[in-house]
Every structure is written in structure tokens, then in C-alpha cells.
C-alpha positions as CSV (number, residue, x, y, z in Angstrom):
1,M,-65.0,-50.2,-142.7
2,A,-62.2,-47.7,-142.7
3,R,-58.7,-48.8,-141.7
4,P,-57.9,-48.1,-138.1
5,T,-55.1,-45.9,-136.9
6,I,-52.7,-48.1,-134.8
7,A,-50.6,-46.9,-132.1
8,I,-47.5,-49.0,-131.2
9,V,-45.8,-48.6,-127.8
10,S,-42.9,-48.9,-128.3
11,I,-40.7,-49.0,-131.3
12,G,-38.1,-51.6,-130.4
13,D,-37.0,-54.3,-132.7
14,M,-40.4,-56.2,-132.5
15,G,-42.5,-53.0,-132.6
16,L,-40.6,-51.7,-135.6
17,G,-41.2,-55.0,-137.5
18,V,-44.9,-54.9,-136.6
19,A,-45.0,-51.2,-137.7
20,K,-43.4,-51.9,-141.1
21,L,-45.8,-54.8,-141.7
22,L,-48.8,-52.6,-141.0
23,M,-47.5,-49.7,-143.1
24,A,-46.8,-52.1,-146.0
25,N,-50.5,-52.8,-145.8
26,N,-51.5,-49.1,-145.8
27,Y,-52.3,-48.8,-142.1
28,R,-51.5,-45.5,-140.4
29,V,-49.0,-46.2,-137.5
30,I,-48.3,-43.8,-134.7
31,T,-46.1,-43.9,-131.6
32,N,-45.1,-41.8,-128.6
33,V,-41.3,-42.1,-128.2
34,A,-41.2,-39.3,-125.6
35,D,-41.9,-41.9,-122.9
36,R,-39.5,-44.5,-124.1
37,R,-36.8,-44.0,-121.5
38,L,-33.4,-45.6,-121.2
39,K,-34.4,-47.0,-117.9
40,S,-36.6,-49.5,-119.8
41,Q,-33.5,-51.1,-121.3
42,S,-30.7,-50.6,-118.9
43,N,-29.9,-49.9,-115.3
44,H,-29.2,-46.3,-116.0
45,P,-29.8,-44.2,-112.9
46,D,-31.5,-41.2,-114.6
47,P,-35.0,-42.1,-115.7
48,N,-35.3,-38.7,-117.6
49,I,-32.8,-39.8,-120.3
50,Y,-34.7,-40.9,-123.4
51,S,-33.7,-43.7,-125.7
52,Q,-32.2,-41.9,-128.7
53,A,-32.2,-45.3,-130.6
54,T,-35.9,-45.6,-130.3
55,Q,-36.5,-42.1,-131.5
56,D,-34.2,-42.7,-134.4
57,R,-36.0,-45.9,-135.3
58,A,-39.3,-44.1,-135.5
59,Q,-37.9,-41.2,-137.5
60,N,-35.8,-43.3,-139.9
61,N,-38.8,-45.5,-140.7
62,S,-41.4,-42.7,-141.2
63,I,-43.4,-43.7,-138.2
64,E,-45.6,-40.8,-137.1
65,T,-44.7,-39.5,-133.6
66,I,-47.3,-38.1,-131.1
67,S,-46.1,-35.9,-128.2
68,N,-48.1,-37.4,-125.3
69,D,-50.2,-40.4,-124.3
70,L,-53.6,-38.5,-124.4
71,D,-53.1,-37.4,-128.0
72,L,-51.8,-40.9,-128.8
73,C,-55.1,-42.4,-127.5
74,N,-57.3,-39.9,-129.1
75,T,-55.7,-40.4,-132.5
76,A,-55.6,-44.1,-132.3
77,D,-58.3,-46.8,-132.7
78,I,-56.0,-49.6,-131.4
79,V,-53.0,-49.5,-129.0
80,L,-50.5,-52.4,-129.4
81,S,-48.3,-52.7,-126.3
82,I,-45.0,-54.2,-127.3
83,V,-42.5,-53.4,-124.5
84,P,-39.9,-55.3,-122.3
85,P,-41.9,-57.5,-119.9
86,R,-41.0,-55.4,-116.8
87,D,-42.6,-52.4,-118.5
88,A,-45.9,-54.0,-119.4
89,L,-47.9,-53.0,-116.3
90,A,-46.5,-49.4,-116.3
91,T,-47.4,-49.0,-120.0
92,A,-51.0,-50.2,-119.4
93,Q,-51.2,-47.7,-116.4
94,R,-50.1,-44.9,-118.6
95,I,-52.9,-45.6,-121.1
96,A,-55.4,-46.1,-118.3
97,A,-54.4,-42.8,-116.9
98,A,-54.8,-41.1,-120.2
99,S,-58.3,-42.5,-120.5
100,Q,-59.3,-40.7,-117.2
101,H,-58.5,-37.3,-118.7
102,A,-61.4,-35.0,-119.3
103,A,-60.2,-34.6,-122.9
104,F,-60.2,-38.3,-123.7
105,Q,-62.4,-38.7,-126.7
106,H,-63.3,-42.5,-126.9
107,K,-66.7,-43.6,-125.7
108,N,-67.5,-47.1,-124.5
109,D,-70.7,-47.4,-126.5
110,I,-69.6,-45.6,-129.7
111,N,-65.9,-45.8,-130.4
112,P,-64.0,-47.7,-127.8
113,L,-60.2,-47.8,-127.8
114,Y,-58.8,-51.4,-128.1
115,Y,-55.8,-52.2,-126.0
116,L,-53.8,-55.2,-127.2
117,D,-51.2,-56.3,-124.7
118,L,-48.6,-58.4,-126.6
119,N,-45.9,-58.7,-124.0
120,A,-44.1,-61.6,-122.7
121,I,-45.9,-61.8,-119.3
122,S,-47.6,-64.3,-117.1
123,P,-51.4,-64.9,-117.1
124,D,-51.5,-63.3,-113.6
125,S,-49.8,-60.2,-115.0
126,A,-52.3,-60.2,-118.0
127,R,-55.2,-60.4,-115.6
128,R,-53.8,-57.5,-113.6
129,I,-53.5,-55.4,-116.7
130,H,-57.0,-56.4,-117.8
131,S,-58.4,-55.3,-114.4
132,L,-57.2,-51.7,-115.2
133,F,-59.8,-51.5,-118.0
134,N,-62.4,-54.0,-116.8
135,D,-65.0,-51.4,-115.8
136,A,-68.5,-50.8,-117.1
137,T,-67.6,-47.2,-117.7
138,S,-64.2,-47.9,-119.4
139,A,-63.9,-46.9,-123.0
140,I,-60.9,-49.1,-123.4
141,L,-61.4,-52.8,-124.3
142,S,-58.3,-54.9,-123.4
143,I,-57.3,-58.0,-125.3
144,D,-54.7,-60.5,-124.0
145,G,-52.0,-61.5,-126.6
146,G,-48.5,-62.7,-127.1
147,I,-45.9,-62.8,-130.0
148,I,-44.5,-66.2,-130.8
149,G,-41.6,-65.9,-133.2
150,G,-39.2,-63.1,-134.4
151,P,-40.1,-59.6,-135.7
152,P,-42.0,-59.4,-139.0
153,H,-39.8,-58.8,-142.0
154,L,-39.8,-58.8,-145.8
155,T,-38.1,-62.0,-147.0
156,S,-35.8,-62.3,-150.1
157,E,-38.8,-63.8,-152.0
158,G,-40.7,-60.7,-151.4
159,T,-43.2,-62.2,-148.9
160,W,-43.6,-61.2,-145.3
161,Y,-42.5,-63.4,-142.5
162,K,-45.0,-63.1,-139.7
163,P,-44.8,-64.4,-136.1
164,S,-47.8,-66.0,-134.7
165,I,-49.9,-63.8,-132.5
166,P,-52.5,-65.7,-130.3
167,T,-55.0,-63.5,-128.5
168,S,-57.7,-64.3,-125.9
169,G,-60.3,-62.7,-123.7
170,P,-63.9,-61.5,-124.0
171,H,-63.1,-59.1,-126.8
172,R,-61.7,-59.8,-130.3
173,L,-59.8,-57.4,-132.5
174,P,-62.3,-55.8,-134.8
175,Y,-61.8,-54.6,-138.5
176,P,-62.7,-57.5,-140.7
177,S,-62.2,-57.6,-144.4
178,S,-64.3,-55.1,-146.3
179,P,-67.2,-56.9,-148.2
180,G,-66.5,-57.5,-151.9
181,T,-62.7,-57.0,-151.6
182,S,-59.8,-59.3,-151.6
183,E,-58.0,-57.3,-148.9
184,P,-57.0,-59.2,-145.7
185,S,-58.5,-58.3,-142.4
186,L,-56.3,-56.7,-139.7
187,A,-56.1,-60.1,-137.9
188,E,-54.9,-61.7,-141.1
189,V,-52.3,-59.0,-141.7
190,L,-50.9,-59.4,-138.2
191,N,-51.4,-63.3,-138.2
192,I,-53.6,-63.1,-135.2
193,K,-55.7,-66.0,-134.1
194,H,-58.2,-65.7,-131.1
195,I,-57.9,-68.9,-129.1
196,G,-60.3,-68.4,-126.3
197,P,-62.6,-66.2,-124.3
198,T,-60.3,-66.1,-121.1
199,I,-57.7,-63.4,-120.2
200,G,-54.4,-65.3,-119.6
201,T,-54.9,-68.0,-122.2
202,A,-52.8,-66.3,-124.9
203,T,-50.0,-65.2,-122.6
204,G,-49.9,-68.6,-121.0
205,L,-49.3,-70.1,-124.5
206,K,-46.5,-67.6,-125.1
207,M,-44.9,-68.5,-121.7
208,C,-45.1,-72.2,-122.3
209,F,-43.6,-71.8,-125.8
210,A,-40.8,-69.5,-124.6
211,A,-40.0,-71.9,-121.8
212,L,-39.0,-74.5,-124.3
213,T,-37.0,-72.3,-126.6
214,K,-35.3,-69.8,-124.4
215,G,-35.0,-72.3,-121.6
216,M,-33.1,-74.6,-123.9
217,T,-30.8,-71.7,-124.9
218,A,-29.9,-71.1,-121.2
219,L,-29.2,-74.8,-120.7
220,A,-27.1,-74.8,-123.9
221,L,-25.0,-71.8,-122.6
222,Q,-24.3,-73.5,-119.3
223,S,-23.5,-76.8,-121.1
224,F,-21.1,-75.2,-123.6
225,T,-19.4,-73.1,-121.0
226,T,-18.8,-76.1,-118.7
227,A,-17.6,-78.2,-121.6
228,Q,-15.2,-75.5,-122.5
229,N,-13.8,-75.3,-119.0
230,L,-13.4,-79.1,-119.1
231,G,-11.7,-79.0,-122.4
232,V,-14.4,-81.1,-124.2
233,L,-16.4,-78.4,-126.1
234,D,-15.2,-79.7,-129.5
235,E,-16.1,-83.3,-128.5
236,L,-19.6,-82.1,-127.3
237,H,-20.2,-80.5,-130.7
238,K,-19.1,-83.7,-132.4
239,H,-21.5,-85.8,-130.3
240,L,-24.3,-83.5,-130.9
241,E,-23.6,-83.8,-134.6
242,M,-23.7,-87.6,-134.4
243,M,-26.5,-88.1,-132.0
244,A,-28.8,-85.0,-132.2
245,P,-27.8,-82.7,-135.1
246,A,-30.9,-80.7,-135.1
247,I,-30.6,-79.9,-131.4
248,G,-26.9,-79.0,-131.9
249,V,-27.8,-76.5,-134.6
250,R,-30.6,-75.0,-132.6
251,C,-28.4,-74.7,-129.5
252,R,-25.5,-73.1,-131.3
253,K,-27.7,-70.7,-133.1
254,G,-29.7,-69.8,-129.9
255,V,-26.6,-69.1,-127.8
256,V,-25.1,-66.7,-130.3
257,S,-28.3,-64.8,-131.1
258,M,-29.4,-64.6,-127.5
259,V,-26.5,-62.3,-126.4
260,P,-27.9,-58.8,-127.4
261,K,-31.4,-59.9,-126.2
262,A,-30.5,-61.3,-122.8
263,Y,-31.3,-58.2,-120.9
264,R,-34.9,-58.4,-122.2
265,W,-35.2,-62.0,-121.3
266,V,-34.5,-61.6,-117.6
267,A,-38.0,-60.5,-116.6
268,E,-39.5,-62.9,-119.1
269,M,-38.0,-65.8,-117.3
270,D,-39.4,-64.5,-114.0
271,E,-42.8,-64.3,-115.7
272,I,-42.5,-67.9,-116.9
273,A,-41.6,-69.0,-113.3
274,A,-44.7,-67.2,-112.1
275,T,-46.8,-68.9,-114.7
276,F,-45.6,-72.3,-113.8
277,H,-46.2,-71.6,-110.2
278,S,-49.7,-70.0,-110.4
279,D,-51.1,-71.8,-113.4
280,G,-49.0,-75.0,-113.5
281,G,-49.2,-75.8,-109.8
282,F,-45.5,-76.2,-109.3
283,A,-44.0,-75.2,-105.9
284,E,-41.8,-72.2,-105.6
285,D,-38.7,-74.4,-104.8
286,E,-39.3,-76.1,-108.2
287,A,-39.1,-72.8,-110.1
288,I,-36.1,-73.5,-112.4
289,F,-36.9,-70.4,-114.5
290,T,-36.1,-68.1,-111.6
291,S,-32.5,-69.4,-111.9
292,I,-32.6,-69.2,-115.7
293,A,-33.5,-65.5,-115.2
294,R,-30.3,-65.1,-113.3
295,V,-28.4,-66.8,-116.1
296,Y,-29.6,-64.1,-118.6
297,Q,-29.0,-61.3,-116.1
298,S,-25.3,-62.5,-115.9
299,V,-25.1,-62.4,-119.7
300,A,-26.5,-58.9,-119.8
301,D,-23.9,-57.9,-117.1
302,D,-21.2,-59.5,-119.1
303,V,-22.2,-57.6,-122.3
304,A,-22.2,-54.3,-120.4
305,S,-18.8,-55.1,-118.8
306,S,-17.2,-56.0,-122.0
307,K,-18.4,-52.7,-123.7
308,Q,-17.2,-50.7,-120.7
309,S,-13.8,-52.4,-120.8
310,E,-13.4,-51.1,-124.3
311,S,-14.2,-47.5,-123.3
312,S,-12.1,-44.8,-121.5
313,S,-13.2,-44.0,-118.0
314,A,-14.8,-40.8,-119.3
315,E,-16.9,-42.9,-121.7
316,K,-18.0,-45.5,-119.2
317,D,-21.2,-43.9,-118.2
318,A,-22.2,-43.6,-121.9
319,A,-21.2,-47.3,-122.5
320,T,-23.5,-48.5,-119.7
321,A,-26.4,-46.4,-121.1
322,N,-25.9,-47.7,-124.6
323,A,-24.6,-51.3,-123.9
324,H,-27.7,-52.8,-125.5
325,Q,-28.4,-50.0,-127.9
326,S,-25.4,-50.5,-130.1
327,S,-24.6,-53.5,-132.4
328,P,-21.0,-54.5,-132.5
329,P,-18.8,-55.6,-130.9
330,L,-20.8,-58.6,-129.6
331,P,-19.5,-62.2,-129.7
332,E,-20.5,-63.8,-133.0
333,T,-19.5,-67.4,-132.4
334,V,-20.4,-70.0,-129.7
335,E,-16.7,-70.0,-128.7
336,K,-16.7,-66.2,-128.1
337,V,-19.9,-66.3,-126.2
338,V,-18.5,-69.1,-124.0
339,A,-15.3,-67.2,-123.4
340,M,-17.3,-64.1,-122.3
341,T,-19.5,-66.1,-120.0
342,A,-16.5,-68.0,-118.5
343,K,-14.7,-64.7,-117.8
344,G,-17.9,-63.3,-116.2
345,N,-18.2,-66.3,-114.1
346,E,-14.7,-66.0,-112.8
347,T,-15.2,-62.3,-112.0
348,R,-18.4,-63.0,-110.1
349,R,-16.8,-65.9,-108.2
350,A,-13.7,-63.7,-107.2
351,R,-16.0,-60.9,-106.2
352,A,-18.2,-63.3,-104.0
353,K,-15.0,-64.6,-102.3
354,S,-13.7,-61.1,-101.5
355,I,-17.0,-60.2,-99.6
């Protein structure tokens, strides 16, 4: 069986890692960066401003770009949706809309297009997306999925680190290994494991895992910030080292590495809250992850504010638009993250009092 052409929407950090892994295994990878707008990554008021960073990522890594969704779908055999959670439904709707065009070339009984949603969304959101394609006449077969771990990358030993990608639903990713060859299947290349026939199972697993990891990071941020305000942060670190060294290392690393990603985690925490309510049976007043979402929104706001404060007033609009596109300067130690958070808390408290 010939290797499929794989479309990735979009080329963020994770999408780029997946693209590099696929290209290293001789898969053709395409994308449509024309629809990757800054509004996906910030609160920029102009939805027609495109993310230059995403376009540069595709160009700098030799990823083939397609000008529109219809051509993307007609060229691809598989579409991987890897976008911020709040863009997952809109992305699926774009692909569904392209499939309704008279020039759409896939046929449900000959060459269906596989749509693999790999976003950090709740099972309810996954079911909603699946319903867009769950039609007897649809030429798109949707697969529920999630990514557990960081972006794929080549290690110093020359091997690939691959996150775990569980999938579920009535359809499996095709393209097995070619008979008589030692080449891995597409599922093996991507480290995909199909864990069940039900839409929502894979995304549910992702939500439960992220609740433990990203939930702990939010608790650590609040704990470290409060300890700093009380003057006992150093003592807290010492006690973690004595009593729970592994937790201390994990928390410190998580708090620092979270900062540039906090804006993406806001919607994910809301999706976890929805999962625990709809699928876990917890009442809405027990939805602790709704509050955790607000914690990450505050961090995202603090990052934008700190970048704006370093810009002249003429540059402030650009700083807002690019707050999460540029790299430095971001706090690189727990103490600096805590200082930024404490300053942001003071600003928000003062603002609330003035209202």
C-alpha cells in the first residue's frame, strides 16, 4: 500500500513535531497556513491577521503549503487536527464544509478521507465533532484521538521521542505495514494505539491524564506564590526535598515550562471540567478545573502584560499580538514566575477594588 499524504492543521509546536516525525519516515506532509489566524492564539481584535510564526514554521521546515481547505482535502488521505482546544470544533467545521463542495474528490466507498482529531477536548466535544461526519453519505471517516506527552523530537541518541496517541471510535487508522517489509505502519510511526470502539474514549483518557499533570502545575503555582508572599518559599523547597523530592522536581519544572503554554491550557482546563461533569458525574459546583482555567488565564494575561510593559506605546498592539509567538523574555526560574504571578495578583486585586 502506498504511503498516504497527511495534512496537518495546524503547524504549532506539536503539529511541527508530528510533521517532522512523519517526514523523517518519508511521508508527504501538507498544511494550509492561510487559515491559521492570530485570533487562535491571542485576543487580537482583527481576525484577518494571520500568524506569521506559523507560516514561517511551515516554510522553514519544508512543509508543503496548500492555499485552501478544499485543495488540502483533495490532496490528503488523512487530516490530523492539532489546534488549540477552542479551535477544534471550528477546524472540523471547515473540513466538513470543504467536503460539501462539488469539487470534493473523496468518495465514501472508494477513497474516504480520514479525519483524526487529536485535540485536548472533552468527550462531549469529540462526539459533537464526530456528528459532523457521521452520515451515511459522508466521505470523511472521523477518529477520536488525543496526544499525551510533548512534541515528537529527535533525541541526542538519534532516536525519536514520541508521545502516546490513543485513538478510539468505529474507525481505525488504515495503512498497515507493507507485506514482506520491515517498515513500520503509520500507527507505529506515530505511536498510535486504538483503545476502543467508542468516540470519546481516547479524548477522555487525555483529559484524565492532563488533569493530573496540568492540574498539579496550577496547584504548585498557587502554593509557591503563596509561600513567597509568606516568606517561606525556600523552606517549602527544602521540605519538598526532604519529604517528596520527586514531587518537588516535577512541580518546579512544571511551573517554569508552563508559562509560554498557559494561554493554550485555558480552554483545555474548561474541557476537563466538562469531562468530569458529563462523564465523571461530578456536580458543577465541584468543578475545580473551571477555577484552574482562570489560573492559567491569569498567567497568560501576566505574560502579555509583562511583554507590553517592555514596549513603547507605539509597539503595544504588536506586543499583544505576538505575546505568545516570541520566545524571550519569559521567566526561567520558579522565583521569577512567582514574582510575575504575585505582581499580576496585586494588579488584579487593585483593579477589583477600584471598580
